[in-house]
N, C-alpha and C positions, 0 to 999 in steps of 0.2 A: 346784161349786165350787173351782179351783184356788187356791193358799196360796203365797203368794207374802215370801219374806228380804228385810228392806231390812236392807240392813248400814249401819252408820256410816261414815263417811268424813271426815277431818279432812285438811286442809293444813298444809303445814311445808315450811319454809325451809331451800333446802342452799346455804352460803355459801361458796364455796372459795373466798375467800379467810380462812384462820385468822386472823392479825391481826385485817384488818376484822369480823369475827366475834365474835372475843372482844371487841374494843372496845367494838362494841355493844351484848353482852351485859353488859358494865361499865356500863355509861352506863346501863340499861334499870334494871340495879340501882341506880345513884344516880337515877334519876327516884321512882321509888318509895321511896327513902326521903327523899325533897324534898319528897315530895305528901304523906307522913301525917304530917311536921311541920306541916308549912303547915298548921293550924288557922281563919285567920281567912279573910274571905269576901274576891272579889275574886283578882286575875289573879298567877300566881305564876309570878314572873318566874324562878326558878333553873329551875323547872321547864319553863318555856318555851323557856328558853337550851338546856336538855339536851335536852328534844325537838328542835328544830331539828340542834342535833346530829347524833342519831341521825338523824332525814329526811338532811342530806344525806351521812353516811356509808349509809344505805342505797341513794341514788341514787350512791355513787362507785362502788359492787360490785354497779349492776345488771346488768353484763356477764356476773359470776363468780356470781351468785345460780341457782337453779336451784326453783323449785316446783312441788313434787309433791305430788300428791291422790294419798292410798293408803287404800283399800279394806279392811275387818276381813276377813281371811278365813275362811270356814266353818270350823268346829273341826276336820275329819279333815286340811284342809291346814297349820293350821296346827299341830296335833300333827304332823307328819310334818318339819314344816322345825324343829320342836324334837327330836326322834328322831336326825333328820339331823346337828343341830350340839352333840349331847349324849357324851359320850365320860367315862368309867370313869378315873378313875385313884386308886389305891390304895383303890380302894372305893367313891370317890365321885364322881358326878357334878361332871362338869364343861363349861360354857358358853364359849361369845366371845361376847359380843355381837354385836362385825363379823361374825362371820359367818351370825348367828341374820340382822343385818340385811343381810346380802349375799342370803340368800335369800330373803327375807322382800320387801324390793324389787322382786323380781322379779314375784312372785304377787299384791303388793300395787298397784303403781302403777296407776293410771285414767288419768292423765296428767300431763302435765310440761308447765309451760313455761318458755324455751321448749323446743318440741320437742326432746328430747333420749329418745337411744335408753334400755331399760331396763338395756338389758345393758353398756353405757355409765357409766350410776350406780351400779351394782350393784360393776361393775368398780374402780373409786377408791374404795370402801368402806375396803376394809385399808390406805387411803393418808389417808386422812382424824382427825385428832387427837379427845381424847376427846371437846371441846368444841365437834363441827364432826358428829359422827354423836348426840349426846347428843338431839339433839331429833326426828332419825328416831328414837332406839332408841324415846323415850321414848310418841311416837304410837305406834307399831309395838304396843308392847307395852299400849299404853293399849287400843289396838283390840279385841286380841283377850286383854286378859286381866280387862278392867272387867267388872264382876260388874251387870249389869241386873238387878234383880229388882224393880219395880216397888208388887210388892203393898201392905207398910206405907206408902207415901205413897200410896195407892190409897185403902188401908182409912182412917188420916186424914183427909184428902179429905173420905169418905165422910160419916165419923163428925161431922166437921164444920158441912159442906151439912147434915145430914138431920136435927140435934138440935135 
């Protein structure tokens, strides 16, 4: 029987309009805070207002948004990306997030909407603000470094089910 590895995928949006991306992010924080303060049942009008504003902003930057589907890399490819983007300065390893992101995007992108050449996306990585690159970097990092060891969960579930 041939074994098949199914690597995890994640979707992430790249909003090219920095001001709007930051405004959406701030409104997202506000929305979370409002939802946490709302302890009564019923409609949370403040949350609804903020959600509406976020939705309007999303629509306003639809033409400036690229939806990326990224897939985790095999370990050897991920290690190669890291090695190629690590330098040693004064005996300390140094890595630049934007360089790792640029190279990883070329290897990890399986789909873009609208259909956009991956090299075009990779080429603008250095022009993005920290706030624009962070969601992509976190997705890349999490896809390639998160530990997936379900042993404890499986053992705990088995213990509970068979007790």
